[in-house]
C-alpha positions in Angstrom: 114.5 58.9 6.9 111.4 56.9 5.8 108.5 59.2 4.4 104.9 58.5 5.4 102.9 57.5 2.3 99.4 57.0 2.3 97.3 53.4 1.5 96.3 55.3 -1.7 100.2 56.0 -2.9 101.0 52.5 -2.2 98.6 50.8 -3.9 99.0 53.1 -6.8 102.8 52.1 -6.7 101.7 48.5 -6.3 99.7 48.3 -9.5 101.1 51.2 -11.6 98.9 53.5 -13.8 96.5 53.1 -16.2 92.8 51.8 -16.4 93.2 48.7 -14.4 95.1 50.4 -11.7 92.1 52.7 -11.3 89.7 49.7 -10.9 92.1 48.2 -8.2 92.3 51.5 -6.2 88.5 51.5 -6.5 87.9 48.1 -5.1 90.5 48.7 -2.6 88.8 52.0 -1.2 85.5 50.0 -1.4 87.2 47.1 0.6 88.1 49.5 3.3 85.0 51.1 3.8 83.4 47.5 4.0 85.7 46.5 6.6 85.2 49.7 8.6 81.6 49.2 8.3 81.9 45.7 9.8 83.8 46.8 12.7 81.6 49.7 13.5 80.8 49.4 17.5 77.2 50.1 19.1 77.3 52.8 21.4 74.9 51.2 24.1 77.1 48.0 23.9 80.3 50.2 24.5 78.7 52.0 27.3 77.5 48.6 28.8 81.0 47.3 28.4 82.9 50.3 30.0 80.3 50.3 32.9 81.0 46.7 33.3 84.7 47.3 33.4 84.4 49.9 35.8 82.4 47.7 38.2 85.1 45.1 38.0 87.8 47.7 38.8 85.9 49.0 41.6 85.4 45.4 42.8 89.2 44.6 42.6 89.9 47.6 44.4 87.5 47.0 47.2 89.4 43.4 47.4 92.5 45.0 47.6 91.6 47.6 50.1 90.0 45.0 52.5 92.7 42.2 51.9 90.7 39.5 50.3 88.2 38.6 47.9 85.7 37.2 50.4 86.0 40.3 52.9 85.7 42.7 50.0 82.6 40.7 48.4 80.9 41.1 52.0 81.5 45.0 51.5 80.1 45.1 48.1 77.2 43.0 49.0 76.3 45.2 52.1 76.7 48.5 50.0 74.2 46.8 47.1 71.8 45.8 49.7 71.9 49.6 51.1 71.4 51.1 47.8 68.8 48.7 47.0 66.6 49.3 50.2 67.1 53.3 49.7 66.2 53.2 46.0 62.9 50.8 46.3 60.5 53.6 47.6 62.0 56.1 45.1 61.3 53.6 42.3 57.8 52.8 43.6 56.7 56.5 43.9 58.2 57.1 40.6 56.0 54.2 39.0 52.9 55.6 40.9 53.6 59.1 39.7 53.9 57.7 36.0 50.9 55.6 36.3 48.8 58.4 37.5 50.3 60.8 34.7 49.4 58.3 32.1 45.9 58.1 33.4 45.2 61.7 33.6 46.8 61.9 29.9 44.3 59.2 28.6 41.4 61.1 30.1 42.7 64.5 28.7 42.8 62.4 25.0 39.3 61.0 25.6 37.8 64.4 26.6 39.2 66.1 23.5 38.3 63.1 21.5 34.6 63.7 22.8 34.6 67.3 22.2 35.9 67.0 18.5 32.8 64.7 17.9 30.3 67.0 19.1 
């Protein structure tokens, strides 16, 4: 039966013992850390990739359900259009509320600054 050996043990066997082997082990570990750092994934990009994959899977599902990509595309377009029509007033109201809140905050800061000067 084969035993599972760690990379550190395998490097040790390959280069033996002694000061040179320790240098090789240290260089090997630095190389592993550097490689791992180079393969780090950005969480936002990973989230966008997953979202794109889910959207693509959804489109494939709708196309399979409707029997063709053309009919599936029509269904997706209709749903997107409906969602955009419903979202527009909500977004417009939210933007107006945010503008009013910023204006109120600016006036409050201006009043506090005027009081601090007096």
